[in-house]
N, CA, C and O atoms as a GROMACS GRO file, in nm:
protein
  304
    1MET      N    1  -6.902  -5.386  -2.958
    1MET     CA    2  -7.026  -5.318  -2.990
    1MET      C    3  -7.122  -5.335  -2.872
    1MET      O    4  -7.153  -5.447  -2.831
    2GLU      N    5  -7.168  -5.226  -2.820
    2GLU     CA    6  -7.260  -5.230  -2.707
    2GLU      C    7  -7.403  -5.249  -2.755
    2GLU      O    8  -7.442  -5.192  -2.858
    3PRO      N    9  -7.481  -5.327  -2.682
    3PRO     CA   10  -7.620  -5.345  -2.724
    3PRO      C   11  -7.700  -5.218  -2.703
    3PRO      O   12  -7.674  -5.140  -2.612
    4ASN      N   13  -7.797  -5.198  -2.789
    4ASN     CA   14  -7.887  -5.084  -2.778
    4ASN      C   15  -8.005  -5.125  -2.691
    4ASN      O   16  -8.085  -5.211  -2.730
    5TYR      N   17  -8.017  -5.066  -2.575
    5TYR     CA   18  -8.121  -5.106  -2.482
    5TYR      C   19  -8.256  -5.043  -2.513
    5TYR      O   20  -8.355  -5.073  -2.447
    6ASN      N   21  -8.261  -4.956  -2.612
    6ASN     CA   22  -8.388  -4.896  -2.653
    6ASN      C   23  -8.468  -4.990  -2.742
    6ASN      O   24  -8.588  -4.971  -2.760
    7GLU      N   25  -8.403  -5.091  -2.798
    7GLU     CA   26  -8.470  -5.185  -2.886
    7GLU      C   27  -8.528  -5.300  -2.806
    7GLU      O   28  -8.463  -5.354  -2.716
    8ASN      N   29  -8.650  -5.337  -2.838
    8ASN     CA   30  -8.712  -5.456  -2.780
    8ASN      C   31  -8.687  -5.572  -2.874
    8ASN      O   32  -8.703  -5.559  -2.995
    9ILE      N   33  -8.648  -5.684  -2.819
    9ILE     CA   34  -8.627  -5.803  -2.901
    9ILE      C   35  -8.761  -5.872  -2.920
    9ILE      O   36  -8.827  -5.910  -2.823
   10ARG      N   37  -8.800  -5.887  -3.045
   10ARG     CA   38  -8.928  -5.949  -3.076
   10ARG      C   39  -8.907  -6.097  -3.106
   10ARG      O   40  -8.795  -6.141  -3.132
   11SER      N   41  -9.015  -6.172  -3.104
   11SER     CA   42  -9.011  -6.316  -3.122
   11SER      C   43  -8.968  -6.354  -3.263
   11SER      O   44  -8.992  -6.281  -3.359
   12ARG      N   45  -8.905  -6.470  -3.273
   12ARG     CA   46  -8.866  -6.522  -3.405
   12ARG      C   47  -8.987  -6.576  -3.482
   12ARG      O   48  -8.976  -6.606  -3.601
   13TRP      N   49  -9.099  -6.586  -3.416
   13TRP     CA   50  -9.221  -6.632  -3.483
   13TRP      C   51  -9.264  -6.535  -3.592
   13TRP      O   52  -9.341  -6.571  -3.680
   14TRP      N   53  -9.214  -6.412  -3.588
   14TRP     CA   54  -9.247  -6.314  -3.691
   14TRP      C   55  -9.195  -6.357  -3.828
   14TRP      O   56  -9.246  -6.310  -3.930
   15TYR      N   57  -9.097  -6.445  -3.833
   15TYR     CA   58  -9.046  -6.492  -3.963
   15TYR      C   59  -9.148  -6.580  -4.036
   15TYR      O   60  -9.135  -6.600  -4.157
   16LEU      N   61  -9.247  -6.630  -3.965
   16LEU     CA   62  -9.351  -6.709  -4.032
   16LEU      C   63  -9.439  -6.624  -4.122
   16LEU      O   64  -9.494  -6.674  -4.220
   17VAL      N   65  -9.454  -6.498  -4.089
   17VAL     CA   66  -9.541  -6.410  -4.170
   17VAL      C   67  -9.491  -6.400  -4.314
   17VAL      O   68  -9.569  -6.424  -4.405
   18PRO      N   69  -9.362  -6.366  -4.339
   18PRO     CA   70  -9.319  -6.363  -4.479
   18PRO      C   71  -9.308  -6.502  -4.542
   18PRO      O   72  -9.321  -6.516  -4.664
   19ILE      N   73  -9.284  -6.604  -4.461
   19ILE     CA   74  -9.278  -6.739  -4.517
   19ILE      C   75  -9.415  -6.781  -4.569
   19ILE      O   76  -9.425  -6.843  -4.675
   20LEU      N   77  -9.520  -6.746  -4.496
   20LEU     CA   78  -9.655  -6.786  -4.536
   20LEU      C   79  -9.716  -6.693  -4.642
   20LEU      O   80  -9.792  -6.738  -4.727
   21PHE      N   81  -9.684  -6.563  -4.635
   21PHE     CA   82  -9.751  -6.466  -4.721
   21PHE      C   83  -9.659  -6.395  -4.819
   21PHE      O   84  -9.703  -6.302  -4.888
   22GLY      N   85  -9.533  -6.435  -4.828
   22GLY     CA   86  -9.442  -6.380  -4.928
   22GLY      C   87  -9.410  -6.233  -4.906
   22GLY      O   88  -9.387  -6.190  -4.793
   23LEU      N   89  -9.410  -6.158  -5.014
   23LEU     CA   90  -9.373  -6.017  -5.008
   23LEU      C   91  -9.471  -5.936  -4.924
   23LEU      O   92  -9.430  -5.846  -4.850
   24VAL      N   93  -9.600  -5.967  -4.933
   24VAL     CA   94  -9.700  -5.897  -4.852
   24VAL      C   95  -9.674  -5.922  -4.704
   24VAL      O   96  -9.683  -5.830  -4.622
   25GLY      N   97  -9.642  -6.045  -4.668
   25GLY     CA   98  -9.608  -6.077  -4.530
   25GLY      C   99  -9.480  -6.009  -4.485
   25GLY      O  100  -9.468  -5.970  -4.369
   26GLY      N  101  -9.385  -5.995  -4.577
   26GLY     CA  102  -9.262  -5.923  -4.544
   26GLY      C  103  -9.287  -5.778  -4.513
   26GLY      O  104  -9.228  -5.722  -4.421
   27VAL      N  105  -9.376  -5.716  -4.591
   27VAL     CA  106  -9.410  -5.576  -4.566
   27VAL      C  107  -9.486  -5.562  -4.434
   27VAL      O  108  -9.461  -5.469  -4.358
   28ILE      N  109  -9.578  -5.654  -4.408
   28ILE     CA  110  -9.651  -5.652  -4.280
   28ILE      C  111  -9.554  -5.668  -4.164
   28ILE      O  112  -9.561  -5.594  -4.066
   29GLY      N  113  -9.465  -5.766  -4.175
   29GLY     CA  114  -9.366  -5.786  -4.069
   29GLY      C  115  -9.274  -5.667  -4.052
   29GLY      O  116  -9.236  -5.633  -3.939
   30TYR      N  117  -9.238  -5.603  -4.163
   30TYR     CA  118  -9.151  -5.486  -4.155
   30TYR      C  119  -9.217  -5.373  -4.076
   30TYR      O  120  -9.157  -5.316  -3.985
   31PHE      N  121  -9.341  -5.341  -4.112
   31PHE     CA  122  -9.408  -5.231  -4.045
   31PHE      C  123  -9.444  -5.264  -3.900
   31PHE      O  124  -9.455  -5.174  -3.817
   32ALA      N  125  -9.463  -5.392  -3.870
   32ALA     CA  126  -9.493  -5.430  -3.731
   32ALA      C  127  -9.369  -5.426  -3.643
   32ALA      O  128  -9.379  -5.399  -3.524
   33LEU      N  129  -9.251  -5.451  -3.700
   33LEU     CA  130  -9.129  -5.463  -3.622
   33LEU      C  131  -9.033  -5.346  -3.634
   33LEU      O  132  -8.934  -5.340  -3.560
   34ARG      N  133  -9.056  -5.254  -3.724
   34ARG     CA  134  -8.955  -5.153  -3.758
   34ARG      C  135  -8.910  -5.067  -3.641
   34ARG      O  136  -8.794  -5.026  -3.639
   35LYS      N  137  -8.995  -5.037  -3.546
   35LYS     CA  138  -8.955  -4.952  -3.433
   35LYS      C  139  -8.894  -5.032  -3.319
   35LYS      O  140  -8.802  -4.983  -3.252
   36ASP      N  141  -8.942  -5.153  -3.296
   36ASP     CA  142  -8.894  -5.234  -3.184
   36ASP      C  143  -8.766  -5.310  -3.217
   36ASP      O  144  -8.674  -5.314  -3.136
   37ASP      N  145  -8.762  -5.370  -3.335
   37ASP     CA  146  -8.647  -5.453  -3.373
   37ASP      C  147  -8.618  -5.431  -3.522
   37ASP      O  148  -8.660  -5.511  -3.606
   38PRO      N  149  -8.545  -5.322  -3.556
   38PRO     CA  150  -8.526  -5.288  -3.698
   38PRO      C  151  -8.451  -5.393  -3.778
   38PRO      O  152  -8.478  -5.409  -3.897
   39LYS      N  153  -8.359  -5.465  -3.717
   39LYS     CA  154  -8.284  -5.568  -3.790
   39LYS      C  155  -8.376  -5.683  -3.830
   39LYS      O  156  -8.370  -5.732  -3.943
   40LYS      N  157  -8.462  -5.725  -3.738
   40LYS     CA  158  -8.556  -5.833  -3.770
   40LYS      C  159  -8.659  -5.785  -3.872
   40LYS      O  160  -8.705  -5.863  -3.955
   41ALA      N  161  -8.697  -5.658  -3.866
   41ALA     CA  162  -8.791  -5.602  -3.963
   41ALA      C  163  -8.731  -5.607  -4.103
   41ALA      O  164  -8.798  -5.644  -4.200
   42GLN      N  165  -8.604  -5.568  -4.114
   42GLN     CA  166  -8.536  -5.572  -4.244
   42GLN      C  167  -8.523  -5.716  -4.293
   42GLN      O  168  -8.541  -5.742  -4.412
   43ASN      N  169  -8.493  -5.808  -4.204
   43ASN     CA  170  -8.481  -5.949  -4.242
   43ASN      C  171  -8.614  -6.005  -4.292
   43ASN      O  172  -8.616  -6.084  -4.386
   44CYS      N  173  -8.725  -5.964  -4.230
   44CYS     CA  174  -8.857  -6.009  -4.275
   44CYS      C  175  -8.886  -5.959  -4.415
   44CYS      O  176  -8.938  -6.033  -4.498
   45LEU      N  177  -8.852  -5.835  -4.442
   45LEU     CA  178  -8.875  -5.777  -4.574
   45LEU      C  179  -8.790  -5.847  -4.680
   45LEU      O  180  -8.840  -5.879  -4.788
   46ILE      N  181  -8.665  -5.872  -4.648
   46ILE     CA  182  -8.576  -5.941  -4.742
   46ILE      C  183  -8.622  -6.084  -4.765
   46ILE      O  184  -8.624  -6.131  -4.879
   47LEU      N  185  -8.661  -6.154  -4.659
   47LEU     CA  186  -8.708  -6.292  -4.671
   47LEU      C  187  -8.833  -6.299  -4.758
   47LEU      O  188  -8.845  -6.388  -4.843
   48GLY      N  189  -8.927  -6.207  -4.738
   48GLY     CA  190  -9.048  -6.204  -4.820
   48GLY      C  191  -9.017  -6.180  -4.966
   48GLY      O  192  -9.078  -6.242  -5.054
   49GLY      N  193  -8.921  -6.091  -4.995
   49GLY     CA  194  -8.883  -6.064  -5.133
   49GLY      C  195  -8.815  -6.183  -5.199
   49GLY      O  196  -8.844  -6.216  -5.314
   50ILE      N  197  -8.725  -6.247  -5.126
   50ILE     CA  198  -8.654  -6.363  -5.180
   50ILE      C  199  -8.750  -6.477  -5.208
   50ILE      O  200  -8.742  -6.541  -5.313
   51LEU      N  201  -8.841  -6.503  -5.115
   51LEU     CA  202  -8.936  -6.613  -5.135
   51LEU      C  203  -9.033  -6.583  -5.250
   51LEU      O  204  -9.075  -6.675  -5.320
   52THR      N  205  -9.068  -6.457  -5.270
   52THR     CA  206  -9.154  -6.421  -5.381
   52THR      C  207  -9.082  -6.443  -5.514
   52THR      O  208  -9.140  -6.494  -5.610
   53ILE      N  209  -8.955  -6.403  -5.521
   53ILE     CA  210  -8.877  -6.424  -5.643
   53ILE      C  211  -8.861  -6.573  -5.673
   53ILE      O  212  -8.873  -6.614  -5.788
   54ILE      N  213  -8.835  -6.653  -5.571
   54ILE     CA  214  -8.824  -6.798  -5.590
   54ILE      C  215  -8.956  -6.856  -5.640
   54ILE      O  216  -8.957  -6.941  -5.729
   55ASN      N  217  -9.067  -6.809  -5.585
   55ASN     CA  218  -9.198  -6.856  -5.627
   55ASN      C  219  -9.224  -6.822  -5.774
   55ASN      O  220  -9.278  -6.904  -5.848
   56ILE      N  221  -9.188  -6.702  -5.816
   56ILE     CA  222  -9.208  -6.661  -5.955
   56ILE      C  223  -9.122  -6.745  -6.049
   56ILE      O  224  -9.170  -6.789  -6.153
   57VAL      N  225  -8.995  -6.767  -6.013
   57VAL     CA  226  -8.905  -6.846  -6.098
   57VAL      C  227  -8.954  -6.990  -6.110
   57VAL      O  228  -8.952  -7.046  -6.220
   58VAL      N  229  -8.996  -7.049  -6.001
   58VAL     CA  230  -9.046  -7.187  -6.005
   58VAL      C  231  -9.174  -7.195  -6.087
   58VAL      O  232  -9.192  -7.289  -6.164
   59SER      N  233  -9.263  -7.099  -6.072
   59SER     CA  234  -9.388  -7.100  -6.149
   59SER      C  235  -9.362  -7.087  -6.298
   59SER      O  236  -9.424  -7.158  -6.378
   60ILE      N  237  -9.272  -6.998  -6.336
   60ILE     CA  238  -9.239  -6.984  -6.478
   60ILE      C  239  -9.172  -7.110  -6.532
   60ILE      O  240  -9.200  -7.153  -6.644
   61SER      N  241  -9.084  -7.169  -6.453
   61SER     CA  242  -9.017  -7.292  -6.496
   61SER      C  243  -9.116  -7.406  -6.515
   61SER      O  244  -9.108  -7.480  -6.613
   62LEU      N  245  -9.209  -7.420  -6.422
   62LEU     CA  246  -9.306  -7.528  -6.433
   62LEU      C  247  -9.404  -7.503  -6.548
   62LEU      O  248  -9.449  -7.598  -6.612
   63SER      N  249  -9.438  -7.378  -6.573
   63SER     CA  250  -9.530  -7.351  -6.684
   63SER      C  251  -9.463  -7.377  -6.818
   63SER      O  252  -9.532  -7.408  -6.916
   64ALA      N  253  -9.331  -7.366  -6.824
   64ALA     CA  254  -9.259  -7.395  -6.949
   64ALA      C  255  -9.247  -7.546  -6.970
   64ALA      O  256  -9.237  -7.592  -7.084
   65ILE      N  257  -9.247  -7.623  -6.863
   65ILE     CA  258  -9.231  -7.768  -6.874
   65ILE      C  259  -9.362  -7.836  -6.908
   65ILE      O  260  -9.367  -7.924  -6.994
   66VAL      N  261  -9.470  -7.797  -6.840
   66VAL     CA  262  -9.599  -7.861  -6.859
   66VAL      C  263  -9.661  -7.811  -6.988
   66VAL      O  264  -9.679  -7.690  -7.006
   67PRO      N  265  -9.693  -7.903  -7.080
   67PRO     CA  266  -9.750  -7.859  -7.209
   67PRO      C  267  -9.894  -7.810  -7.193
   67PRO      O  268  -9.970  -7.861  -7.111
   68TYR      N  269  -9.928  -7.710  -7.270
   68TYR     CA  270 -10.064  -7.656  -7.271
   68TYR      C  271 -10.144  -7.725  -7.380
   68TYR      O  272 -10.101  -7.729  -7.496
   69GLU      N  273 -10.260  -7.780  -7.344
   69GLU     CA  274 -10.343  -7.850  -7.441
   69GLU      C  275 -10.454  -7.757  -7.489
   69GLU      O  276 -10.529  -7.702  -7.409
   70GLN      N  277 -10.464  -7.742  -7.620
   70GLN     CA  278 -10.563  -7.650  -7.678
   70GLN      C  279 -10.705  -7.700  -7.658
   70GLN      O  280 -10.794  -7.618  -7.633
   71GLY      N  281 -10.729  -7.827  -7.668
   71GLY     CA  282 -10.866  -7.878  -7.665
   71GLY      C  283 -10.916  -7.917  -7.527
   71GLY      O  284 -11.014  -7.990  -7.517
   72PHE      N  285 -10.855  -7.872  -7.424
   72PHE     CA  286 -10.895  -7.909  -7.289
   72PHE      C  287 -11.003  -7.815  -7.240
   72PHE      O  288 -10.975  -7.699  -7.208
   73ASP      N  289 -11.126  -7.865  -7.233
   73ASP     CA  290 -11.239  -7.783  -7.186
   73ASP      C  291 -11.292  -7.842  -7.057
   73ASP      O  292 -11.316  -7.962  -7.047
   74ILE      N  293 -11.311  -7.756  -6.958
   74ILE     CA  294 -11.368  -7.801  -6.831
   74ILE      C  295 -11.519  -7.798  -6.839
   74ILE      O  296 -11.585  -7.890  -6.790
   75VAL      N  297 -11.574  -7.695  -6.899
   75VAL     CA  298 -11.719  -7.679  -6.910
   75VAL      C  299 -11.770  -7.759  -7.029
   75VAL      O  300 -11.714  -7.752  -7.139
   76ARG      N  301 -11.875  -7.834  -7.006
   76ARG     CA  302 -11.935  -7.915  -7.113
   76ARG      C  303 -12.076  -7.876  -7.138
   76ARG      O  304 -12.142  -7.933  -7.225
   0.00000   0.00000   0.00000
């Protein structure tokens, strides 16, 4: 497979955007990289989606474990 010389290789630092901002960061990374490095753009989008799904599953699991107290009032 011959390399495509029309593509610019972008920095791996772009993977921090979906790691820090989840799906929104994945979309930002995708649109920023889609013309220069389409493979990395797709990977950013997938990474953002996977991390968002993991975050939702962990949040639901933790909310099921931690009991909700009816009489807990913050305002007095």
